[in-house]
N, C-alpha and C positions, 0 to 999 in steps of 0.2 A: 504493500500500500504506500503510495507516494502522493504528495499534494498535486491536485489537478491544476491546470493552467489558470493563472490569475488568483489562485487560492494562496493566502498568506501562510507561510511556513514558520513555525516557532520551534527552535530546538531548546530543550530544557534539560539541565543536568543537576541531579540531586544524588550525591554519593552516599548518603546516610539515611537512616530511618526517619529522623525528625525532618530532614529536608524533603524527603519523599512526601510526608504528610502535608507540610506547608506548601509544597509545590502543587499538590493536588487541589488545594483550596484556591491557589492562584489560577490554575487552569480553569476551574469552574467559574471563577469571577471574570476571567477574560472571555470565556465562551458566552457569558451573559451579555457581553458587549458586542461580540462577533461570533456567532455560532458556526461560521464556516472555517474558522482557523484550523490548520493542520498542525498537530503537535507530535514531536518525536524526541528521543533522547535517552538519557540514563536515569534509572529510578527503580522503584519497587512496586509493590502491590497497589499502593494508593494512587500513584500516577497512572498505573495500568488501568485501574478502575475508572479513572477520570478520562480515559480515552486516549492516553498518550501511547504512541507506538514505541515500546521499549526496545532499544537496540543493544544495550548492555545492562545486565542486572546489577543494581547497586550493591547487593550482598556480596558480589565477587570482588568488590573494591574496598569495602569499609575496613579501616584499621584505626588503631589508636596508638599514640606515641611515635617516636622518631625511628627507633630501630625496628619497631614492629612492621614498618612499611616494607622491609626487606622480605618478609614472609609471603607477601602477596605481590612482590615487585613485578614479576612477569605478567600477571594478570592486569595490573595497573598500567604497565607500559603498553600492553595489547589494547586495553581500553582507550588509552590516549591515542594510539595509532588509528583505531577504528573511528573514533570520534573526529579526528582531524581529516581523515579521508572523506567522511560523510559531510563535514563542513564544506570541503572543496567541491563535492558532488552536488549537494543540495542547495548550497548558497542560501541558507535560511534568511528570512527577512528580519529575524531577531534571535539573538542567543541569550537565554536567561540562565545564569549561574546561581546556584544556591549553596552557600558556605563551601566546604570541601576545597580549600585553597590550593593545596599541593597539586591537585589534578586540574582544577578549574582555571588557574592562572596560566597553565600551559595552553589550554584550549582558547583562552581569551587572546593570547598572542597570535594564534593562527587566525582567529576571527578578525582581529584588527587588520592583519595583512590582506585579508580577503574583502575588507570593507563591510563586514557584518557588524551591525550595532550590538553592543553588549550591555545588558542590564544585570548587575550583581545584586542579588537579594540575600540578605543575612550576611553581614560582613565577617570576614576572617578576623580572628582576635589579634590583629596586628598591633593594637594599642597595648596588648599585654606582652607580646614577644614578636621577634622578627619585624620590627617597625620599618626596616628597609623595604619591605614588600609594598609599602604605600606608594613608592615610586613606580613599581610595576603596575599597580592598580591605576595610577594616574595616566600611564601610557596606554593601557590596554582596555580600560573600562570606560564606557560612556556615561553611566549613571549608577550610583550606589543607592540602594534602598535599605536603610539600616533599621534595626529593631530595638536597640538599646539607647536610652536617652542621651548618654554622653558621647555616642559615636558620631552624631551629626557635627558637633563642634570640631572633633578630631579631623574629619575629612574636609570641612570648610577651611581649616587652618592650612591644609595642603592643596587648596584650590581645586578640589575634585567635586564635580556635581553630585549632590547628595540630597536625599529626602529622608526624614525620620518618619516612619510609617506606623510605629507602634509594634507590639509583639503579636504574632499570629496565634499564639496560644490562647489569647483572649477572644479569638473569633468563635471558638466553640466552647467557651467556658460554661459548663452546666452547673458549676458549684453555686449553691445558694448561700454559702457562708461569706456574705459580704461584710459582715461585722464580726469581730472576734467574740466568741462565746466561751465564757469560762466553763471548762469541762473538768469535772472531778473524776480522777482516775478511780475506776471501781475495782472490784476484786479480780477482774479479767482484762487487764490492759492489753491493747492491741498494738503491735509494732509491725510496721511495714519493712520489708527487705527488698530493695530495688538495686540490683547489681549492674545495671546497664543493659545495652543491646548488642554490643560487639563481642564476638567470641572470646578474644583475648582479655578483654575487660572483665567479662564474666568469670573466666577461668582464674583470673587474678583475685577478684573481689569476693565472689560467692563463697568459697571455702572459709575465708576469714569471717564473713558475716554469719555463716551458719555455725562456726565455732563459737562466736559470741552468743548466738541464740541458745546454744547448749549450755553455756555458762550461766546465762540469765535464767534458764529453766531450773538450774540447780539452786538459784536464789529464790525463785518464785515460780512454782509449777503451774500457776494460774495464767501466766502470760501466754497470749496467742500471737501467732505470726502469720502475716499475709505476705507470700513470696511472689513477686511479680516476674512473669516470664514474657519477655519481648516476643512479638509475633515472628521475628526473624530467626529465633534460635530453637534448638532441639529440646523438646520437653522431656525426653527420656534422660538427657544429661542432668536436668534439674532433679528429677525424681531419684535418680541414682545417687546424686550428691547429697540430697536431703536425707535419704536412708542411711548413707555412710556416716552421717554426722549424728545419728541417733534420734532425730526428731520423729515422733510417732503420730499421735492424733491431735497434737496442739499446733498444727500449721495448715495452711490452705495455699495451694498453688493456683495462681490466677493469671489469666491472659487478658484481663480487662484493661480499659483505658486507665492510665495512671491516676487521673483525677478522681476516678471512682474508688481506687484503692486508698488514696490519701484521705478521702472523706470518711473512711471506715477506721482510720488509724489515730491513735493518740499521739504517736510520733513515728518517724521512719528513718531508717539507715539507708542512704542513697549514694550511688556513684556520682561523682562530680559531673556536671553538665546541665543541659536544658531542664532536666527533671527537677532541679532545685527551684527553678522559676515556676514549674507546675505546682510544686508544693506551696510556694508563696501565694499563688492564685487561690489555693484552697485553704490557706492559713494553717497549714500543718507543720509543726516543728520538725526539724530534721537534724541529722548528723551526717556530714559530708565525708565520704571516704574516697581516696584517690591513690592508685598505685600503678606504676608503669615499670618498665625494665630499668635496672640501675644505670645503664648508659644513657637512656632517654632522660632519666631524672638528672643525671650529671650535666648533660647538655642544656636541659631546661633551666637549671639553676643559673647557668651562665647567661641565658637569653631572656628569661622572664623579667618583666619590668613592673609587675604589680605585687601588692602585698597579700592578696588573697587569690584563691583559685575558684572558689564558689561564686557563681554569677549573682546569687542573692547578696553575698557579702560585698561584691564589687559594686553593685548598684546602691546598696545601703551606705557604702563608704566606710564600713566597719564590720567586724565579725559578729554577726547575729546568730549564725549557725556554726557549731564547732567543726573544724576541719582537721581530719586525721589523714596526713599525707605521707606516703612512702614508709619510712621506718615506724612512724606513729600509727600506721594503719594496721593495728593488731587486734586480735579478738579481745584481749584484756582491756585495751583502751576503748574499744567500742562498747564493751560491757559497762565500764565505769561511766562513760558519757551518757549512756542510756539511763543508768540508775540515777545519775545526778539530776536528770530531767524528770524522771518518773517520781522521784522521792521529794520533789519540790514543786508544788503546784504553781507558785508564783513565778518561778523561773520558766516553767513550761508556758505559762500564759504570756509572759513577757516576750518570749520568742514568737509566739503566735501573732501577737500584735505587730511585732517588727516585720514579720513576713507579710502581713497584710499591707503594711506601709510600702513595701517593695512593689506589691501589686498595684498600688495607686500610682507609683512612679512609672509603671509600664504603660500607663494610658488606658484608653478604652479599646473596644473591639473595632474591627474594620481594616486591619492591616492588609488583608488579601485584596480588599476592594481598592485601597489606595495604591498598592503595587500594580494592580490590573490597570488602573488609570494611567500610571506612568508608562507601562508596557504598551498600552493602546496608542498613546501619543507618540511613542518611539516608532511604532509600526507605520504611522502616517507620514513620517519624514523619509 
């Protein structure tokens, strides 16, 4: 299937699960303005359901960390090669890139040479590390659509066309917890375990989180756990891992949307990433855990320019959620952090209020609509 003559062609690239979801909302919003648009590119199930012709599956490319890239290097290089050839063949009317900078900035360079306009939706975190990338973006990207409030000023300082569109997570926020509600922890506290969506991330964090769960059960056998399974991962791996750590009837494996999980939890232990903002939207207290390979960590320490890794802490400008990073990411430390929150209602409530303040800073819904307007205008030129 290829675009018919005079039909506008949009190539969209979303290399990770969250980008796939946000990209699908954007495609829907663009089709509301022009139902004849032809979409193709890289993504997952969400973009596929939105009617995008998927040329490379995002799951083949998704990695975390610096050295972790090597494990999927051949597939990533193959994906770059396929995408560049398609750009040259299709000459789309617009290229939309969603996050995933290591891959997308390569593609942006080719698009620029071909005269294909480039819209970059969801900025790479260059304000945190590798700030030199801003020069590449300035040369290769026609417009940035950013989702964090402080990013707009960053790009304006570098004279790059930019629009702050708000966060797409708020486009489908079904949570009714608009105001913090003091919740007394009963005899059956519920703790969420969200180890991420990438294979290596899960392999690194899930065993630590489950070991903490086992420790917590020794302290309080009434604690219940909700363990989140991302749609892109193997459920059997989770079941085997949970059984290996001795959890029996006091847990639930869930493949539901994370906001529904958060709404059932008193607090959650989560991998660093967008999920921390989803917790803020629901007003759910969290403990942030992050662990990558030692070499990636060493390189990261030399490059990172911010004081926090959690997005909620970056937006708040202070640590409102505990961060357990690298050597601090242990079962013992997770256990202690959980108990400190569970055993102190005022501390738990304070974090809940702080999380909801972050939600306010993210703005209201409508990010997908605003990006669709930018994309539609770019297609007209």
